[in-house]
C-alpha positions as CSV (number, residue, x, y, z in Angstrom):
1,M,-4.4,32.9,19.2
2,D,-6.1,29.5,18.7
3,D,-5.6,28.1,15.2
4,A,-9.3,27.2,15.0
5,Q,-10.1,31.0,15.0
6,V,-8.1,31.7,11.8
7,H,-9.0,30.5,8.4
8,F,-8.4,31.3,4.7
9,E,-11.1,31.9,2.1
10,V,-10.8,31.6,-1.7
11,M,-13.0,34.0,-3.5
12,A,-13.5,34.0,-7.3
13,R,-15.1,36.2,-9.9
14,R,-16.5,33.9,-12.6
15,K,-16.9,36.6,-15.2
16,H,-16.7,40.4,-15.5
17,G,-19.5,42.1,-13.7
18,A,-20.1,39.1,-11.4
19,P,-19.8,39.4,-7.6
20,W,-17.0,37.6,-5.6
21,T,-18.2,34.2,-4.5
22,L,-16.7,31.9,-1.9
23,Q,-15.1,28.7,-3.4
24,L,-13.2,27.3,-0.4
25,A,-12.8,28.0,3.3
26,T,-9.9,26.1,5.0
27,E,-7.4,26.4,7.8
28,D,-4.6,25.4,5.3
29,R,-3.0,28.5,3.8
30,G,-1.1,26.5,1.2
31,R,-4.2,24.7,0.0
32,A,-6.1,28.0,-0.4
33,V,-3.3,29.6,-2.5
34,E,-3.0,26.4,-4.6
35,T,-6.7,26.2,-5.3
36,A,-6.8,29.9,-6.3
37,E,-3.9,29.5,-8.7
38,E,-5.4,26.4,-10.3
39,M,-8.8,28.0,-10.8
40,L,-7.2,31.0,-12.6
41,A,-4.8,28.8,-14.6
42,D,-7.7,26.5,-15.8
43,G,-9.8,29.4,-16.9
44,R,-12.6,28.7,-14.4
45,C,-12.7,32.4,-13.4
46,V,-11.4,35.7,-14.5
47,A,-10.0,36.8,-11.1
48,V,-9.3,35.2,-7.7
49,K,-8.3,36.4,-4.3
50,V,-7.3,34.6,-1.0
51,T,-8.1,36.3,2.3
52,K,-7.0,35.5,5.8
53,E,-9.9,35.7,8.3
54,T,-9.0,36.3,12.0
55,L,-11.6,36.2,14.7
56,D,-11.5,39.2,17.0
57,E,-12.2,37.9,20.6
58,E,-13.8,41.2,21.7
59,T,-16.1,42.1,18.8
60,R,-16.6,38.4,17.7
61,E,-16.2,39.5,14.1
62,F,-13.6,38.5,11.5
63,K,-10.8,40.8,10.4
64,T,-9.9,40.3,6.8
65,V,-6.4,40.6,5.2
66,T,-6.0,39.9,1.5
67,I,-2.9,37.7,0.9
68,L,-3.4,37.0,-2.9
69,N,-5.2,39.0,-5.6
70,K,-4.7,37.9,-9.2
71,G,-6.6,38.1,-12.5
72,A,-8.2,40.7,-14.7
73,P,-9.7,43.8,-13.1
74,D,-13.5,44.0,-13.1
75,Q,-14.8,45.6,-16.3
76,G,-18.4,46.0,-15.4
77,K,-20.7,46.7,-12.5
78,P,-22.2,43.6,-10.9
79,K,-25.8,43.2,-11.2
80,K,-27.8,44.2,-8.1
81,P,-28.6,41.0,-6.2
82,L,-32.2,40.1,-5.8
83,E,-33.6,40.8,-2.3
84,D,-36.1,37.9,-2.6
85,V,-33.6,35.2,-3.4
86,E,-34.2,32.3,-1.1
87,P,-31.4,30.5,0.8
88,L,-30.6,27.0,-0.1
89,C,-31.4,25.7,3.4
90,V,-34.6,26.9,5.0
91,S,-35.5,23.8,7.2
92,P,-33.6,21.2,9.2
93,Q,-34.4,18.6,6.5
94,D,-32.4,20.7,3.9
95,L,-29.3,20.1,5.9
96,Y,-29.4,16.4,5.1
97,T,-29.1,16.8,1.3
98,I,-25.9,15.8,-0.4
99,H,-24.9,19.4,-1.2
100,A,-25.5,20.6,2.3
101,R,-23.5,17.7,3.7
102,E,-20.6,18.6,1.4
103,V,-20.7,22.2,2.7
104,I,-20.8,21.0,6.3
105,G,-17.8,18.7,5.6
106,R,-15.8,21.7,4.2
107,L,-16.8,24.1,7.0
108,L,-16.1,21.6,9.8
109,E,-13.3,19.6,8.2
110,A,-10.8,20.0,11.0
111,W,-13.4,19.2,13.7
112,L,-14.7,16.1,11.9
113,A,-11.1,14.9,11.3
114,R,-10.3,15.2,15.0
115,H,-13.4,13.2,15.9
116,H,-13.0,10.6,13.1
117,A,-16.5,11.4,12.0
118,T,-18.4,12.2,8.8
119,P,-21.1,14.9,8.2
120,F,-23.6,12.1,7.9
121,E,-22.8,10.9,11.5
122,L,-22.8,14.5,12.8
123,L,-26.4,15.1,11.5
124,H,-27.7,11.9,13.0
125,S,-25.8,11.4,16.2
126,A,-26.9,13.2,19.4
127,D,-23.5,12.4,21.0
128,L,-21.5,14.2,18.2
129,I,-23.9,17.1,18.2
130,E,-23.4,17.6,21.9
131,R,-19.7,17.5,21.5
132,L,-19.8,20.1,18.7
133,D,-22.1,22.3,20.7
134,A,-19.8,22.1,23.7
135,S,-16.6,22.6,21.7
136,G,-16.8,26.4,21.8
137,M,-16.3,28.4,18.7
138,D,-16.2,25.6,16.0
139,L,-19.9,25.9,15.2
140,Q,-19.9,29.7,15.4
141,H,-16.9,29.8,13.2
142,A,-18.5,27.6,10.6
143,I,-21.7,29.7,10.5
144,Q,-19.8,32.9,10.1
145,K,-17.7,31.4,7.2
146,V,-20.9,30.4,5.2
147,A,-22.9,33.5,6.2
148,I,-20.5,36.0,4.6
149,P,-20.7,34.8,0.9
150,E,-24.5,34.2,1.4
151,A,-25.0,37.8,2.5
152,Q,-23.0,39.0,-0.5
153,A,-25.0,36.9,-2.9
154,R,-28.4,38.0,-1.5
155,G,-27.6,41.6,-0.6
156,I,-28.5,41.1,3.0
157,G,-26.6,42.0,6.2
158,V,-24.2,39.4,7.6
159,H,-25.7,39.5,11.0
160,E,-29.2,38.9,9.7
161,I,-28.0,35.9,7.7
162,M,-26.1,34.6,10.8
163,R,-29.2,34.8,12.9
164,S,-31.1,32.9,10.3
165,F,-28.5,30.1,10.2
166,H,-28.4,30.0,14.0
167,R,-32.1,29.4,14.1
168,L,-31.8,26.7,11.4
169,V,-28.9,24.9,13.1
170,Q,-30.5,25.1,16.5
171,S,-33.7,23.6,15.1
172,A,-31.8,20.7,13.6
173,I,-29.9,20.2,16.9
174,D,-33.1,20.3,19.0
175,R,-34.7,17.8,16.7
176,V,-32.0,15.1,17.0
177,L,-31.6,15.6,20.7
178,K,-35.3,15.4,21.4
179,D,-35.7,12.3,19.2
180,S,-32.8,10.7,21.0
181,S,-34.1,11.4,24.5
182,K,-37.5,10.0,23.6
183,G,-36.0,6.8,22.2
184,V,-37.3,7.5,18.7
185,L,-34.0,6.9,17.0
186,P,-33.5,3.1,16.4
187,K,-30.4,1.2,17.7
188,L,-29.0,-1.1,15.1
189,E,-27.0,-4.2,14.9
190,P,-26.5,-6.4,11.8
191,A,-28.9,-8.9,13.3
192,T,-31.7,-6.3,13.5
193,F,-30.9,-4.2,10.5
194,A,-33.2,-6.0,8.0
195,A,-36.2,-5.9,10.4
196,V,-35.7,-2.2,11.2
197,A,-35.4,-1.4,7.5
198,E,-38.5,-3.4,6.7
199,K,-40.4,-1.6,9.4
200,L,-39.4,1.9,8.3
201,T,-40.3,1.3,4.6
202,G,-43.0,3.7,3.8
203,H,-42.4,5.9,6.9
204,A,-42.3,9.6,6.1
205,E,-38.9,10.1,7.8
206,R,-37.4,6.7,6.9
207,H,-34.1,8.0,5.7
208,Y,-33.6,10.1,8.8
209,L,-34.5,7.4,11.2
210,L,-32.6,4.6,9.5
211,G,-29.7,7.0,9.1
212,A,-29.7,7.6,12.8
213,G,-29.5,3.9,13.5
214,V,-26.6,3.5,11.0
215,A,-24.7,6.5,12.5
216,G,-25.2,5.0,16.0
217,H,-23.7,1.7,14.8
218,M,-20.7,3.5,13.2
219,G,-20.1,5.4,16.4
220,G,-18.7,2.4,18.1
221,A,-15.9,2.1,15.6
222,T,-12.3,2.9,16.6
223,S,-10.8,3.6,13.2
224,W,-11.9,4.4,9.6
225,P,-11.4,0.7,8.4
226,D,-13.6,-0.3,11.4
227,K,-16.3,2.1,10.2
228,V,-16.2,0.6,6.7
229,N,-16.4,-2.9,8.1
230,R,-19.4,-2.0,10.3
231,L,-21.2,-0.5,7.3
232,L,-20.4,-3.6,5.2
233,D,-21.7,-5.8,8.0
234,L,-25.0,-4.0,7.7
235,A,-24.9,-4.4,3.9
236,D,-24.4,-8.1,4.3
237,A,-27.4,-8.2,6.5
238,A,-29.6,-6.0,4.3
239,P,-33.2,-7.1,3.7
240,Q,-34.2,-8.9,0.5
241,S,-37.5,-7.3,-0.3
242,P,-37.0,-4.7,-3.1
243,Q,-38.3,-1.6,-1.3
244,A,-36.6,-2.2,2.0
245,R,-33.3,-3.2,0.3
246,A,-33.3,-0.1,-1.8
247,L,-33.8,2.0,1.3
248,A,-31.1,0.2,3.2
249,F,-28.4,0.6,0.5
250,H,-29.5,4.3,-0.2
251,V,-28.8,5.1,3.5
252,L,-25.6,3.0,3.7
253,E,-24.1,4.6,0.6
254,E,-24.2,8.1,2.1
255,P,-21.7,7.6,4.9
256,L,-19.6,5.2,2.8
257,A,-19.2,7.9,0.1
258,E,-18.2,10.5,2.8
259,V,-15.6,8.1,4.4
260,L,-14.1,7.4,1.0
261,G,-14.1,11.2,0.1
262,G,-11.9,12.0,3.1
263,R,-8.1,12.1,2.6
264,G,-7.2,10.8,6.0
265,A,-9.8,8.0,5.9
266,L,-8.6,6.8,2.5
267,I,-4.9,6.7,3.6
268,E,-5.9,4.7,6.7
269,L,-8.0,2.4,4.6
270,L,-5.5,1.7,1.8
271,G,-2.3,1.8,3.8
272,E,-0.2,4.6,5.2
273,G,3.1,3.5,3.5
274,L,1.9,4.6,0.0
275,D,3.0,7.7,-1.8
276,L,0.5,9.7,-3.7
277,G,0.9,7.6,-6.8
278,G,0.6,4.4,-4.9
279,A,-2.6,5.7,-3.2
280,L,-4.1,6.7,-6.6
281,A,-3.3,3.2,-8.0
282,A,-4.9,1.6,-4.9
283,M,-8.0,3.8,-5.2
284,T,-8.3,2.8,-8.9
285,R,-8.1,-0.8,-7.9
286,L,-10.7,-0.2,-5.2
287,A,-13.2,1.5,-7.7
288,A,-12.7,-0.9,-10.5
289,S,-11.1,-4.0,-9.0
290,D,-12.4,-6.5,-11.6
291,I,-11.0,-4.5,-14.5
292,V,-7.7,-3.8,-12.8
293,E,-7.4,-7.5,-11.9
294,S,-7.8,-8.4,-15.6
295,L,-5.1,-5.9,-16.6
296,V,-2.8,-7.1,-13.9
297,N,-3.0,-10.6,-15.2
298,I,-2.3,-9.5,-18.8
299,D,0.3,-6.8,-18.4
300,P,3.3,-7.3,-15.9
301,A,4.0,-3.5,-16.1
302,V,0.5,-2.7,-14.8
303,S,0.9,-5.4,-12.1
304,A,4.1,-3.8,-10.9
305,M,2.3,-0.4,-10.5
306,M,-0.9,-1.6,-8.8
307,P,-0.4,-2.3,-5.0
308,P,-2.7,-5.0,-3.5
309,I,-5.6,-4.0,-1.3
310,T,-6.4,-5.9,1.8
311,G,-8.7,-6.0,4.8
312,A,-11.7,-3.6,4.7
313,A,-10.5,-2.1,1.4
314,A,-10.6,-5.5,-0.3
315,R,-14.0,-6.3,1.2
316,L,-15.3,-3.0,-0.1
317,A,-13.9,-3.6,-3.5
318,N,-15.9,-6.8,-3.8
319,W,-19.1,-4.8,-3.0
320,L,-18.1,-2.1,-5.5
321,D,-17.8,-4.7,-8.3
322,G,-21.6,-5.2,-8.1
323,P,-24.5,-2.9,-8.8
324,H,-24.5,-1.4,-5.3
325,F,-22.9,1.8,-4.1
326,P,-22.4,3.7,-7.4
327,K,-21.9,6.9,-5.5
328,V,-19.1,5.4,-3.6
329,R,-17.4,4.3,-6.8
330,T,-17.8,7.8,-8.2
331,A,-16.5,9.4,-5.0
332,V,-13.3,7.3,-5.2
333,A,-12.9,7.9,-8.9
334,R,-13.4,11.7,-8.4
335,R,-10.6,11.6,-5.8
336,V,-8.3,10.0,-8.4
337,L,-9.1,12.7,-11.0
338,D,-8.8,15.5,-8.5
339,E,-5.3,14.4,-7.5
340,L,-4.3,13.8,-11.2
341,T,-5.3,17.4,-12.0
342,G,-3.7,18.7,-8.8
343,P,-0.2,20.2,-8.4
344,R,1.4,17.4,-6.4
345,R,3.9,15.0,-7.9
346,L,2.9,11.3,-7.9
347,R,6.5,10.0,-7.2
348,P,8.7,13.0,-6.5
349,A,11.9,10.9,-6.1
350,D,11.3,8.6,-9.1
351,P,10.3,10.4,-12.4
352,E,10.6,7.3,-14.5
353,G,8.4,5.5,-12.0
354,E,5.9,8.3,-12.2
355,I,5.7,8.0,-15.9
356,A,5.2,4.2,-15.6
357,L,2.6,4.7,-13.0
358,L,0.7,7.2,-15.1
359,R,0.7,4.8,-18.0
360,A,-0.8,2.1,-15.8
361,L,-3.4,4.5,-14.4
362,A,-4.4,5.6,-17.9
363,M,-4.9,2.0,-19.0
364,A,-7.0,1.1,-16.0
365,L,-9.2,4.2,-16.0
366,T,-9.6,4.1,-19.7
367,A,-10.7,0.5,-19.5
368,A,-13.1,1.4,-16.8
369,A,-14.5,4.4,-18.6
370,G,-18.2,4.4,-18.8
371,R,-18.6,2.6,-15.6
372,I,-17.1,5.0,-13.1
373,L,-16.2,8.0,-15.2
374,T,-16.7,9.2,-18.8
375,L,-13.9,8.7,-21.3
376,E,-13.8,12.5,-21.8
377,E,-13.2,13.1,-18.0
378,V,-10.4,10.6,-18.0
379,Q,-8.7,12.1,-21.1
380,E,-8.9,15.6,-19.7
381,A,-7.4,14.5,-16.4
382,F,-4.4,12.8,-18.1
383,I,-3.9,15.8,-20.4
384,A,-3.7,18.0,-17.3
385,R,-1.2,15.7,-15.6
386,S,0.8,15.4,-18.8
387,R,1.1,19.2,-18.9
388,M,3.1,18.9,-15.6
389,L,5.4,16.3,-17.1
390,V,6.7,18.5,-19.9
391,R,7.6,21.4,-17.7
392,S,11.3,22.1,-17.2
393,D,11.3,21.1,-13.5
394,F,10.1,17.6,-14.3
395,I,12.4,17.3,-17.3
396,E,15.4,18.2,-15.2
397,S,14.5,15.6,-12.6
398,L,13.9,13.0,-15.3
399,L,17.2,13.5,-17.1
400,G,19.3,14.0,-14.0
401,N,23.1,14.5,-14.3
402,D,24.4,11.0,-15.1
403,R,22.7,10.1,-18.4
404,S,24.5,10.1,-21.7
405,A,23.2,12.2,-24.5
406,F,21.7,9.1,-26.1
407,G,20.1,8.1,-22.8
408,E,18.5,11.5,-22.4
409,V,16.8,11.2,-25.8
410,E,15.6,7.7,-24.9
411,A,14.2,9.0,-21.6
412,L,12.4,11.9,-23.4
413,L,11.0,9.6,-26.0
414,Y,9.7,7.3,-23.2
415,L,8.0,10.4,-21.7
416,A,6.6,11.5,-25.0
417,E,5.0,8.1,-25.7
418,N,3.2,8.1,-22.4
419,I,1.7,11.6,-22.3
420,A,-1.6,12.9,-23.7
421,G,-2.7,16.0,-25.5
422,L,-1.5,17.6,-28.7
423,A,0.0,20.6,-27.0
424,N,2.0,18.4,-24.5
425,K,3.2,16.2,-27.4
426,R,4.4,19.3,-29.2
427,Q,6.3,20.5,-26.1
428,A,7.9,17.1,-25.7
429,S,8.9,17.1,-29.3
430,R,10.7,20.4,-28.8
431,W,12.7,19.0,-25.9
432,I,13.7,16.0,-28.1
433,A,14.5,18.1,-31.1
434,A,16.8,20.3,-29.0
435,N,18.6,17.3,-27.7
436,V,19.2,15.5,-31.0
437,S,20.3,18.7,-32.6
438,A,22.8,19.5,-29.9
439,L,26.5,19.0,-30.7
440,R,26.8,16.8,-27.6
441,F,24.5,14.2,-29.0
442,E,26.4,13.9,-32.3
443,T,29.8,13.9,-30.6
444,D,28.8,11.3,-28.0
445,I,27.4,9.0,-30.6
446,C,30.3,9.3,-33.0
447,S,33.1,9.1,-30.3
448,G,31.5,6.2,-28.4
449,A,33.3,2.8,-28.1
450,D,30.6,0.8,-29.8
451,T,31.0,-0.5,-33.4
452,A,29.5,1.5,-36.2
453,A,26.9,-1.2,-36.8
454,T,25.8,-1.1,-33.1
455,K,25.6,2.7,-33.3
456,L,23.5,2.7,-36.4
457,A,21.2,0.1,-35.0
458,A,20.7,2.2,-31.9
459,L,19.9,5.3,-34.0
460,A,17.4,3.2,-36.0
461,R,15.7,2.3,-32.8
462,L,15.5,5.9,-31.8
463,Q,13.7,6.7,-35.0
464,Q,11.3,3.9,-34.3
465,L,10.6,5.4,-30.9
466,V,9.9,8.8,-32.5
467,A,7.3,7.1,-34.8
468,R,5.6,5.5,-31.7
469,A,5.5,8.8,-29.7
470,G,2.4,10.1,-31.5
471,F,3.9,13.3,-33.0
472,V,2.4,15.0,-36.0
473,P,4.7,14.9,-39.1
474,E,5.7,18.5,-38.7
475,E,7.1,17.6,-35.2
476,S,8.6,14.2,-36.0
477,G,10.1,15.0,-39.4
478,P,12.9,17.3,-38.2
479,I,13.8,14.8,-35.4
480,V,13.9,11.8,-37.7
481,N,16.0,13.8,-40.3
482,Q,18.5,14.9,-37.6
483,I,19.0,11.3,-36.4
484,G,19.5,10.2,-40.0
485,L,22.2,12.9,-40.4
486,V,24.0,11.7,-37.3
487,G,23.8,8.1,-38.7
488,A,25.3,9.4,-42.0
489,R,28.4,10.7,-40.1
490,V,28.8,7.4,-38.2
491,E,28.7,5.4,-41.5
492,S,30.9,7.9,-43.3
493,E,33.6,7.7,-40.7
494,A,33.5,3.9,-40.6
495,Q,32.9,3.4,-44.4
496,L,30.6,0.5,-43.3
497,I,28.7,0.1,-46.6
498,T,31.8,0.2,-48.7
499,A,33.4,-2.4,-46.5
500,L,30.2,-4.5,-46.7
501,V,30.1,-4.4,-50.5
502,R,33.7,-5.5,-50.8
503,A,33.6,-8.1,-48.0
504,D,34.5,-11.7,-48.7
505,A,31.1,-13.0,-47.5
506,P,28.2,-14.9,-49.1
507,V,26.3,-12.6,-51.5
508,V,22.9,-13.5,-49.8
509,N,24.3,-12.4,-46.4
510,R,25.7,-9.1,-47.8
511,L,22.4,-8.4,-49.6
512,T,20.3,-9.2,-46.6
513,Y,22.3,-6.8,-44.4
514,L,22.2,-4.0,-47.0
515,L,18.4,-4.4,-47.2
516,K,18.2,-4.2,-43.4
517,L,20.1,-0.9,-43.6
518,A,17.9,0.3,-46.4
519,S,14.6,-0.5,-44.6
520,G,15.5,1.3,-41.3
521,Q,16.0,-1.9,-39.3
522,A,19.8,-1.8,-38.9
523,A,20.4,1.9,-39.7
524,P,18.3,5.1,-39.4
525,L,16.3,6.2,-42.4
526,G,18.0,9.0,-44.4
527,P,21.4,9.1,-46.2
528,V,22.6,5.8,-44.8
529,A,19.4,4.0,-45.8
530,D,19.4,5.6,-49.3
531,R,23.0,4.6,-50.0
532,A,22.4,1.1,-48.8
533,K,19.3,0.9,-51.0
534,A,21.4,1.9,-54.0
535,E,24.1,-0.6,-53.3
536,A,21.5,-3.4,-52.7
537,L,20.0,-2.7,-56.1
538,K,23.4,-2.9,-57.8
539,L,24.2,-6.1,-56.0
540,M,20.9,-7.7,-56.9
541,R,21.6,-7.1,-60.6
542,S,24.9,-9.0,-60.5
543,P,25.0,-12.6,-61.9
544,Q,26.5,-13.9,-58.6
545,A,23.5,-12.6,-56.6
546,R,21.0,-14.1,-59.1
547,E,22.7,-17.4,-59.0
548,A,23.0,-17.5,-55.2
549,L,19.3,-16.6,-54.7
550,T,18.3,-19.2,-57.2
551,Q,20.2,-21.8,-55.2
552,S,18.8,-20.6,-51.8
553,P,15.0,-20.6,-51.6
554,D,15.2,-19.5,-47.9
555,G,17.6,-16.6,-48.7
556,L,15.3,-15.6,-51.6
557,E,12.3,-15.4,-49.3
558,R,14.2,-13.3,-46.8
559,V,15.4,-10.9,-49.5
560,R,12.0,-10.6,-51.0
561,S,10.5,-9.7,-47.6
562,L,13.2,-7.1,-46.9
563,M,12.8,-5.6,-50.3
564,Q,9.1,-5.0,-49.6
565,T,10.0,-3.4,-46.3
566,A,12.5,-1.2,-47.9
567,G,10.1,-0.2,-50.7
568,L,12.0,-1.9,-53.5
569,A,9.3,-4.4,-54.4
570,A,5.5,-4.5,-54.6
């Protein structure tokens, strides 16, 4: 059976007592199941189901098989649908609205991808309409997919709804074909664009007519970047008078937003060698190139994560920096958020690189918040992505098999510092607490080849990383205490403080090192720091120390500063 005659529908019940409503129709089984699982997990509905719809060649009707049904059972009878509810589209003009074009894009996704076209072009191009009409069952298939949920919502028979949609679609087709044959639709080139836009200003069907001219100019493109370049050629040639210029950019923005909203088009525009994370970074640079450029110049870590954009993408980025095409900026930013909240890994083979990339994206999108997205939307997206990073599968890939116990804790702290959300921070703290409390961690530290001073300094650095991770005290406290206890064992076995007190070294040097131990710089806070603090106080009271500090103003200043850090002086 032809693949085009099989599709999968995602149905959802928003609340108890509500009817099933169609959320997605696609030829991709995996995408349908993933969408249903995400909707249920995010609490956007109380129940979901995925059905496989197969067209019967004889009856021309679809046979339905449920392949997924999850969620709470219905607890109430749905309200009886109103018979007089009007459909969203009742005239050919209604098909040109943004919501109608989005539906057309979903229903004809595969056909549009094969023809490298957008819904905007299909609605304005006689050539594309004739191809769709001659393609066989694609149009019939699309009408049936949208008719079923419409019939359920309105309480009307499916066949009646289908007849209504057939009449509507045929009217729209006849309109475009008739206008094309009569020469009503303008033919555009950059040299004539301004004049045509000026002429159509004030015309009752100015958007439709100018859109037909723009679609015709796009039709000569051989690739998605070529389509973008052709649209930008027209933008460069836009009229200067306010009304005509507003009309021109309003019409140009619609196909541009649709091109940037398509996955295949974006990949071709940004470069096919990018993984998902690289593509998101490039999209962010496209939507907010001026802000990203500033961050790249300031932070080398961001620069390493943000791939350059060239060609048509760079040209479009220059336009998006200005006041034009706000819907295009939003379309690109929405794609970034959709992928961030989606199930796919950004860098499946490089978990540390994925964390670094997420940090760079967070910085860029937060800096651009208010211009392309709200700060709340950005935060919610990164909280959702962070939720994936504290799951066991990601943790296993991050830690691998060749890290030391100390290295595992370092990697987990790096992760914790770069995730968002209190619940995610809490989960990360549990992973870290389990690792530092494990016998392997203490054994590896104590039996390592490094000197005791080196080990204590490393443990102090771990405590500092815990403080930077953003844990609440109830989460960080046990981790800090456990690191301090491991440090106590290291110092006890080496008798470092005892040796330091008895060492034949200048008093100022011994006092300085004791204060570094006491302040958490050279040893972890806890028993080691407390003992060092006590020994430092004893040493400071000695006549030798007082005399040495009196004779060394620089040493006195260093000691005074360390005493303040250690909490021994005001």
